[in-house]
C-alpha positions in Angstrom: 140.0 213.3 247.3 140.5 215.8 244.1 142.6 217.9 246.2 145.0 214.2 247.0 145.4 213.5 243.4 146.2 217.2 242.3 148.7 217.0 245.0 150.1 213.7 244.4 150.9 214.3 240.7 152.4 217.9 241.6 155.0 216.2 244.1 155.4 213.6 241.5 156.6 216.2 238.7 160.5 215.8 239.1 159.7 211.9 238.8 157.7 212.3 235.5 160.5 214.6 234.1 163.3 211.9 234.9 160.6 209.2 233.2 160.3 211.8 230.3 164.1 212.2 229.6 165.2 208.7 230.1 162.4 207.8 227.5 163.9 210.6 225.3 167.2 209.4 225.1 166.0 205.6 223.6 163.7 206.5 221.0 162.1 203.5 218.9 160.0 203.8 215.6 157.3 201.9 215.4 157.2 197.9 216.2 160.3 197.9 217.3 160.0 199.6 220.6 161.6 196.8 222.7 163.8 198.9 225.2 161.1 201.1 226.1 158.7 198.4 226.2 161.1 197.1 229.0 161.4 200.4 230.8 157.8 200.8 230.9 157.1 197.2 232.1 159.7 197.2 234.5 157.8 200.5 236.2 154.6 199.2 236.2 155.8 195.5 237.9 157.4 197.4 240.6 154.0 199.4 241.4 152.2 196.1 241.4 150.2 195.8 238.2 149.4 192.7 236.1 151.2 193.2 232.6 151.3 191.8 229.5 153.8 192.6 226.9 154.1 192.0 223.3 151.9 188.9 221.3 148.7 189.0 223.3 148.7 192.8 223.3 149.3 193.5 219.6 150.6 190.3 217.8 154.0 192.1 217.7 157.1 192.0 219.8 156.0 195.3 221.5 153.0 197.0 223.1 151.9 196.7 226.8 148.5 196.1 228.7 149.2 196.9 232.5 146.2 196.0 234.6 145.4 197.2 238.2 142.1 195.2 239.8 139.6 197.3 242.4 136.8 195.0 242.6 133.8 194.8 241.0 133.1 197.7 238.7 133.3 199.2 235.1 136.8 198.6 233.0 138.5 202.3 232.7 140.9 202.3 229.7 143.5 205.0 229.4 145.7 204.8 226.2 149.6 206.2 226.0 151.6 205.9 222.5 155.2 205.0 222.8 157.0 205.0 219.1 158.9 207.7 218.0 159.9 209.0 214.6 162.6 208.0 211.7 164.2 211.9 212.6 167.7 212.7 213.3 167.6 214.7 216.4 168.9 218.6 216.3 172.4 218.3 218.3 173.4 222.0 218.7 173.3 224.0 222.1 170.0 225.5 221.8 168.1 222.4 221.7 167.4 221.4 225.4 167.9 218.0 225.2 171.4 218.6 223.9 172.3 221.1 226.1 171.3 219.2 229.1 172.5 216.2 227.6 169.4 213.8 227.4 169.2 213.8 223.4 168.2 210.6 221.7 170.6 208.0 221.6 169.5 206.3 218.8 170.8 207.4 215.2 168.1 208.2 212.9 165.1 208.0 215.7 163.5 210.7 217.8 160.5 211.4 220.0 159.4 214.6 218.0 156.0 213.8 218.7 155.8 214.0 222.4 155.0 210.5 223.0 158.0 210.5 225.5 155.8 212.7 227.4 152.9 210.5 226.9 154.2 207.6 228.3 155.8 209.7 231.5 151.9 210.8 232.4 150.9 207.0 231.8 153.4 206.3 234.3 152.3 209.1 236.8 148.9 208.1 236.5 149.9 204.6 237.2 151.8 205.3 240.5 148.5 207.2 241.6 146.1 205.0 240.9 147.7 202.4 243.1 147.7 204.9 246.0 143.6 205.0 245.3 143.0 201.6 244.9 141.1 201.2 247.6 138.9 204.3 246.7 138.5 202.8 242.9 136.0 200.2 241.5 136.4 198.1 238.8 139.8 197.5 236.5 142.6 199.9 235.4 143.7 198.8 232.3 146.7 201.1 230.5 147.3 200.5 227.2 151.1 201.5 226.2 150.6 201.6 222.2 152.9 200.8 219.9 153.2 201.8 215.9 150.9 205.3 216.7 152.7 206.6 213.8 151.5 205.7 210.6 148.3 204.2 212.4 149.2 200.8 213.2 149.3 200.0 216.4 145.6 200.5 218.2 143.6 198.3 214.7 146.3 195.1 216.5 144.9 196.2 219.9 141.3 196.4 219.2 141.4 193.3 217.2 142.8 191.6 220.2 139.4 192.6 222.3 141.2 194.9 224.7 138.5 197.5 224.3 135.5 195.4 224.3 134.7 195.6 227.9 135.8 199.4 228.1 133.1 201.6 229.7 135.2 204.5 229.9 138.2 205.0 227.3 140.8 208.3 227.7 143.6 209.2 225.7 145.5 212.6 224.9 148.3 214.7 223.4 150.8 216.9 224.2 150.1 220.3 221.7 151.5 223.8 221.4 149.7 227.1 222.3 148.3 227.5 218.7 145.2 225.2 219.7 144.1 228.0 222.2 145.0 230.6 220.0 148.1 231.6 222.1 146.3 231.9 225.5 147.1 229.9 228.5 145.6 226.8 228.9 146.0 223.4 230.3 143.7 221.1 228.7 141.0 221.2 226.2 138.6 218.3 227.2 137.7 216.6 224.2 138.6 216.8 220.7 135.5 216.8 218.1 137.1 215.7 215.1 140.6 214.7 213.3 142.2 214.2 210.3 140.9 210.6 209.0 143.5 209.2 207.4 144.6 205.8 205.3 148.3 205.2 205.0 149.3 203.0 201.9 152.0 202.0 199.5 151.6 201.4 196.0 154.3 198.9 194.6 154.3 199.1 190.5 155.4 195.5 188.9 156.7 196.0 184.6 159.1 194.3 182.5 162.9 194.9 182.6 164.4 195.2 179.0 167.6 197.5 177.4 167.0 200.7 177.5 167.7 201.0 173.6 164.5 199.0 173.1 162.3 200.2 175.2 159.4 198.4 173.3 160.4 195.1 174.6 159.7 196.3 178.6 157.2 198.0 180.7 158.6 201.0 182.8 157.4 201.3 185.8 158.9 205.0 186.3 156.5 205.9 183.5 153.8 204.6 185.4 154.6 206.2 188.5 155.1 209.5 187.2 152.1 209.5 185.7 150.7 208.4 188.8 152.3 211.1 191.2 151.1 213.9 188.4 147.2 212.8 188.7 147.5 211.9 192.3 148.4 215.4 193.1 145.5 216.7 190.3 142.5 215.0 192.6 139.9 217.5 192.8 139.3 218.9 196.2 135.9 218.4 198.0 133.3 221.4 198.5 132.2 219.3 201.8 135.6 219.8 203.4 139.6 220.1 203.5 141.3 217.2 201.9 145.1 216.4 201.8 147.5 214.3 199.8 151.1 213.4 200.6 153.8 211.6 198.6 156.8 210.6 201.0 158.8 208.2 199.1 159.3 207.2 195.3 161.8 204.5 195.0 162.5 202.5 191.9 164.9 201.5 189.0 168.0 199.6 188.8 170.2 201.8 186.3 170.1 204.5 183.6 170.1 201.6 180.4 167.9 199.1 182.0 164.0 199.9 182.0 162.7 199.7 185.5 160.6 196.8 186.4 159.6 197.1 190.3 159.1 200.5 192.1 157.1 201.5 195.0 155.2 204.9 196.1 154.4 205.4 199.9 151.9 207.9 200.2 148.9 208.9 202.5 145.6 210.3 202.3 143.8 212.8 204.7 140.3 214.5 205.3 138.4 216.1 208.0 135.7 213.4 208.1 135.8 210.0 207.1 133.8 210.1 204.4 136.1 212.8 202.8 139.3 210.4 203.7 137.5 207.5 201.9 136.7 209.9 198.6 140.4 210.5 198.8 141.2 207.0 199.1 139.4 206.1 196.4 140.2 208.6 194.1 144.0 207.5 194.6 143.5 203.7 194.5 141.7 204.1 191.1 144.7 206.5 190.0 146.8 204.1 190.9 145.5 201.2 189.4 145.0 203.3 185.7 148.3 204.4 185.6 149.8 201.0 185.8 148.0 199.6 183.3 148.4 202.7 180.9 152.0 202.0 180.8 151.3 198.0 180.5 152.3 197.4 184.1 150.7 196.0 187.4 149.9 197.6 190.7 149.3 196.4 193.9 148.4 198.4 196.6 149.1 197.8 200.7 147.2 199.6 203.2 149.4 200.2 206.4 147.6 201.8 208.3 143.8 203.7 209.0 142.2 206.1 211.4 138.9 207.4 211.0 138.5 210.7 212.8 138.2 211.4 216.6 134.8 211.9 218.0 134.8 212.1 222.0 131.6 211.9 223.7 129.9 215.0 224.5 128.6 214.4 228.0 131.8 213.2 228.9 134.1 216.1 227.7 131.3 218.2 229.4 132.0 216.2 232.7 135.5 216.8 232.5 135.1 220.4 231.8 133.3 220.7 234.9 135.5 218.7 237.0 138.9 220.9 236.2 136.6 224.1 236.9 134.9 222.6 240.2 137.8 220.6 241.8 140.9 221.3 240.3 142.1 224.6 240.9 145.6 224.3 239.8 144.2 223.0 235.8 143.3 225.8 233.6 140.7 224.3 230.9 139.5 225.5 228.1 136.2 225.7 227.5 135.4 224.3 224.2 136.1 221.2 222.3 138.5 221.4 219.3 139.7 219.9 216.0 142.5 218.2 216.2 144.9 218.7 212.9 146.6 216.0 212.5 145.4 212.1 212.5 145.1 209.8 215.5 144.5 205.9 215.7 142.8 206.4 219.2 140.0 206.8 217.4 139.6 202.8 216.5 139.9 202.3 220.0 137.1 205.2 221.2 134.8 203.9 218.1 134.9 200.0 219.5 134.1 201.7 222.9 131.2 203.5 222.2 130.1 200.9 219.8 128.6 198.9 223.1 127.3 201.9 224.9 130.7 203.1 226.1 132.1 206.6 226.5 135.3 208.2 225.6 137.4 211.3 225.1 140.6 212.7 223.6 142.2 215.3 225.1 144.5 218.1 224.1 147.2 219.5 226.4 148.3 222.8 224.8 151.8 224.0 226.5 154.8 225.9 225.1 156.8 224.1 222.4 160.2 225.2 220.5 159.4 224.0 216.8 156.0 222.0 215.2 155.4 218.0 215.4 158.2 216.1 214.0 160.6 219.0 213.5 164.3 217.9 214.7 164.0 220.4 216.9 160.7 219.6 218.6 160.6 219.9 222.5 157.8 221.0 224.9 157.5 222.3 228.6 157.7 219.5 230.8 155.2 221.5 233.5 152.3 219.7 231.5 153.3 216.6 232.5 151.5 216.6 236.2 149.1 218.2 234.9 147.9 216.0 232.5 148.3 213.1 234.6 146.2 215.1 237.4 143.1 215.6 234.5 143.3 211.9 233.7 143.8 210.5 237.0 140.8 212.6 238.5 138.7 212.0 235.2 138.8 207.9 235.7 137.8 208.8 240.0 135.0 210.9 238.5 133.9 207.8 236.6 134.9 205.1 238.9 135.6 206.2 242.9 134.0 204.7 245.6 131.2 206.7 247.0 131.7 207.7 250.8 128.6 204.8 252.4 130.7 202.3 250.0 134.2 203.4 251.0 133.0 202.9 254.6 131.9 199.6 254.0 135.0 198.5 252.1 136.8 199.9 255.2 135.0 197.8 257.7 134.8 194.7 255.2 139.1 194.9 255.1 139.1 194.9 259.2 
């Protein structure tokens, strides 16, 4: 059966490339993925999946849950993120999507993190699962998640209970060759750490007045300037790496008006959940004290959070053995790895593990043209069928019917 999965994924390579290139042209940022969801839902319904869209999935207008019932058995969940970044895509001839005419058609938005590829992988898995349905048990649940950037979408799905009955959870990310030291591999079968993160906005409120009488007001510009300097001075931690980035500052109405409203958009990260919490606590304290020091008020709005990823070691080992013993076209990198980014799939993984399930976040190394989130980012599309092979085979390994059960199932069907 593994040879069938490998063969079908290889045969579907042109289809997956077509999906990826179609989706690359319609990038949409978090909670705005309406055309993307319409595309995905149409494909899944054509394959016979039960499809839920929007509100029941996330409480927003986007997000998809697709279910395939294969009789009694466990619930196996695969998650694929679908949102794009607010980035203008490279339009020069050197950039393959521009050269081959599948560049973004949406100004100011681009799939610069490989999520178009992730969706294509998910659609490939969906097709193969339908062809394997008589040989699977339980329920296959595919989550096409919006708003991964900023770590907003996964929490909304977890809150609605979609991981509460999961026995298996799998997700992954296309990455560059730097994760294998430049060597060749198609999959790293489990992430044992990632950067935990908190994304938040600091809103400052002061009192406006004439610039020639500043004693009558309270300037948020002064408060924010103080906060920015102090935030960048947070002592780093002896137990691991910590990060802070201030991405946007906005405030004021004019040069002769003491500003009364301001905004800082920022994030903190840490190599563990505890280190991220340290950075969050320090940042919140600095923002509040900086506002008070200048007679202003502050409000902190958390936009998204994600703990560090921690895949189930035994499951990672089984996926590694699966690749080495049954999938000759897949070269597995024999160690788990730390993902040098943040991922809100960690919330789904945590929820699955909390009730005794198991999960893994996989990395799929391939050749890339630029770093993630760069306007010239592109990846080698040959990774698409390989990733679909690994995901589908891992689910079959987990919930495939044994030969005896298969024979009984066939006779009952007759």
